[in-house]
N, C-alpha and C positions, 0 to 999 in steps of 0.2 A: 366669488372669485372671477367668473367669466364676465360679470356686470362691471366689477372693478377694471378689469383689462379693457373692457369697452369704453369706460370713461376716461381712462388713461390715453387711449389712443385717440378719442376725439378731442381731448385736451391738448395732446401734442399737435394735432392738426391745425388748431387755432394758433399755436405758437409759430408754427412753419408758414402759416400764411401772413401773420403779422410781421415776421422777420423779413419775408420776401418783400413786403409793401412798404415797411417803414424803417427797416435798420440796414438791409443790405444796399450796397453801392453799385448801380448798374455800370457798364462799360463806358457810357457817355459821361457820367459823373466822374468816374475814376479817371478819364481822359482829361478832364477839365482840372483836376487836382494837381497842384505842383508836386506833391510828393508821390502820389500814386501813379502819376504818369511816367515816372523815372523807371528805367531799365533796372535788372537786377544787381548789376555791380555798382550803379550809382546810388541805389537804394542802400545797399550795404554800407558803402562808404559814408553817406549822409548820416545812418544811423550810428555808426562809430563815432562821428563827430559829435553827435548829440550825447552819447554815453560819456565821452570824454570831457565835454563841457560841464556836465553836471556832476561828474565825479570830482573835478577840481573845486566845485562849489558845495560839496557835501555838507561841511560844517554849517552852511548858511541856509540849508534846505527848509527846516522846521522851527524858525525861531518861535519862542513863546509870543503870542500878541500882546502889544501894549495895551494898557487900559483905553477903552474907547468910549466916548460919550455915546449913550444909547438913548433914542427916543422910544418911549413907551407909552401906548394908549391902552387903557383897561376898559373892558366891558364885563359888567356882572352878568353871569349866566342864570338862566331860569332855574336849572337844576342844583344850583349852588357853585361856589367858586368864581373864578374870573378868567376871562379870556384876554390876553396881553399881546398886542401887535408891537413887534420890535423892529427898529430899523437903525442901521448905523453904517458909517463909512468903513468899508473893508481896509484892514491895515496891510493887506498884501501888497507886495512889491516884487515884480517879476525879476529874476535874476537875468534873464535874457532881455536885453533891450528891445530886441525886434518885436517881443510880445507885448510890450507896455501899451502901444495904440490899440491893439486887439482886445486887451483884457483889462489892465489897470485903468485906461483912460475912457473906457466905455461907461458913459454915465449911468446907465441902468444897471449894469453889472457891478459897478463899484459900490452900489448901494445894497448892502446886505440886508436880508430880512428873515424874520422867524416868528412864528406864532406859538404862544405858550398857552396852556390849559393848566391853571393852578387850582388846588384844592380850597384855597382860601382860609384853611384853619391851621392847624399846626404844621410844622416843616415835614415835608415827605420826600421820598426819593423821587428822582426824575429820569425820564428816558428821552433821549434825543432821537428822533425818527428821521430817517435820511431816505428820501424817494429815489426812484429809478430813472433812467433815461426817458425824457419827454414829460417827466412828472414835475411835482412841486406846486400844484394848484391846491390850496389848503382844502377846499370842500371835498375834492377827491381823495386826498391823502387821509382825512379824518375816517373815510369809510375804508380804505385800503388797509390802514393799520389798526382798525377796530379801536379807535381812540376812546369811545365811551367805555368799552371792557377795561382797557388799561386804567382808566381813571377810577372806575368802580372798584378795581383791585388795590388801589392805594397808591397810584403813580401820578405824579405831575407829568406832563407831556410837552415836548417842544418839536414842532414841525419846522425843520431847517429847510432852506431852499439852496440847492447847489449852484455854483457860478453858471452863469448864462441860461438859466433855466426859468420858467414861469415869469414871475415879475421882473426877473433880472435879465430876461432874454431879449432878442432882437425883434422889433415889431415890423411887419410888413402891412401892405394895404389889406390882407386877408387875415390878419391876426398874428399870433405868435408863430414863428417859423422854427424849423428844426434847429435845436441848440448847437452852437459851434463848439461846445465841449461836451464830451471828447472829440477830438478831431483827428483826421488822418496825418496831421502834422504832430509828431510826438512832442515838439517844444511846447506847442500850445496846450496840449494834454498834461504835460508834467507841471506847467504853471497853473493849469486849471486845478489839479489835485493839490498843489501847494496852497492856492487860495482857499480851497475847500477845507483845508486843515485849519488855517488861519481863522476862517469864519466860524467853523464848528468849535474850535477852542474857546473863542470869544463866547459862545453860547454856553459852554461848560462853566467858564468863569462867572458868567452872569447868573446862572443858576445856583452856584455856589454862593454867590453874594446875596441872592435871595433866600438863602437859608437851606436849600436842598441837602437832605442828609446824606445823598449819594447820588452819583449821576452815571448813567450808562448809555449805551447807543444801540440802535437796531435800525439796520437798513435792508432795502431790497435791490437785488440786481446790482446796477452801478452803485446804489447807495450801500449795498451790502460790502463791496469792495471799499467805499469810502469809510464805513464803520469800522471795518478791520483795520484799515490803515490809521484811522483815528486811534484805535487801541494800542498802535505801535508807536505813536508820537505823544500821546497825552497820557502823563503819569497818574492822573486823577480819576481815570475812568474805572468804575467799580464792575461793570459787565459789559459785554458785547456780544451782539446776536446778529450775524450776517445771514440773510435770508434769500434763498434762490441766488446766491452772490455770483457776481464776475469775479474771477480769481486771477486770470492772466489775460491781458490784452492781446499779447502774443498769440495765445491759443485761441482767442475769439477770432482774430484775423486769419488764422490758417483755416479754421473751420468755415469761415466766409469766403475763402478762396481769394484772399487779398494779395497773396505772393505771386510772383511771375518768374518765369525762366525754367529751367530744369529743375528736377526733384532735388538735386544737390544745391542749387542756387536758392530754391524755396527754403530748404533746411537752413541755409546760412542766413537769409532774411529773417526767419524765425528766431534763430539765436541772437541775432543783432538786434532785434526788436525787443526781446527779453532783457538783454544787456541795457539797452536805452532807458526802459521803463524800470529798471531795478531800483532806481532812487525813490520811486513812488509806489513800490510794489509791497503790498502786505505779506507776501510770501518771502521777501528779502530781509525783514526785520522782525526781531522777536517781539511778541506782544507783551505789553506792560500790564495787562489786565490780569488780575490773579486768576489761576487756572480754574477754580470752582465757578467763576463768572463768565465762562466762554461756552457758547453753543452755537452750532450751525444749523440751519434750516435748508434742506434742498428739496428738490421735486423729481422724482424718478422719471416723470414724462417730460421734463423740461427739455425744449429744443432751441432755447435762445442762449442760456447759459447752462449747458448739459450738466449732468450729476457729477462729471469729472471735476468740474470747478468747485462744487461743494466739497468734494472728497479731498481735493488738493488743499483747500483752505482749512478743512477739519484736521487733516494730517499735520500741517503746519502749526495749528494753535493746539494740538494735542487734546481735542475735545470731541464729544459725541456729535453725530448727525441724527436730526429728527427728520425723518423723510415724509413729505406729502405724497399722496399717490397720484396727484395731479400734475400739471405743468407750470410753466412760468407765468402764464396769464390766467389759466383756470386752475387756481390753487386749492384742489380738492384736499381735504384733511387739515385744513387750517385750525379748526377747534382743538385738535389733538396736539398741534404744533404750539399754539399758544398757551394750552394747558402746561406743556413741558416747560415753556419759558417761566411761567408762573411758579411751577415747582421749583425750578433753579433759584428764582428771587426768594421763595420761601426758605429755601436752603441757606441762602446768604443772609437770612433775617432782615430783608429789605421790605417785604410785604407780608401782612398776616395771613396766616393759613385760613381757608374759608370755613 
């Protein structure tokens, strides 16, 4: 027990260091931001305008994506099966015209991509894996999600790439820069989640067209939020597993000290940000995934999306939490967590019992 506590403490220290270096915004960065440089009253009014705009457009938020011509390049794998590189033009169209140059018209972002690992034999169930912030590189995500293990247990796998990440990201002289989604501007973030749902639903449809017997989703951090939201807008999803998930952007902003002014003004900003993001919040929509196919994996030492995020999402989904004793980045206890996922899928008759 003492050793495990020491492991957890060390793991949480890694989270805190990376959070400070890569995720938090310094005073100079916030001063340059159009939204974060505003005073408390201007922020609140701006967020109320965002909420009102998207509430007027709520029926148009998540249309079913139209059939898209998808380019597919297949490679035989030495261990059997095939790897398929998919690319297609995202069908997303921003409701806010001001976001179209930033999102829709970005040539790299407009080209959606995914990588499939297919068994090559009889039809199998498939899982869409959704990476976290700064992720999306296939070589890394294969290891992060234990793709060989999932395939060996009878699943086909799809590695999806979120908007503005990895191959869809902005390139500088020094390589890929920090993704612009999510953004300090809620309008861009909302449109980014809308595009993510359009693209992920395109992958769901493509897997079904290829004969998948069922399709589910699993995501980490930002990808956990995205997977949970997908479960609330895509009726064909058979299971969903948010892992070390982000559950509330407003809560994340509060923990990161993003609000300004008095305690009352900061509370008002939190409430206004929750209201602005309600239209893309997995906590504001009932899940369409059958309840036996829901599971949340949290990490007790998580200092990036702390345990309260997993608890909130699990309470909303009405499902169990399987706890890692590690942190967001040092995920001690993964073997037991993935075994829990497999037991759930065995119970759904999606994968054979070992």
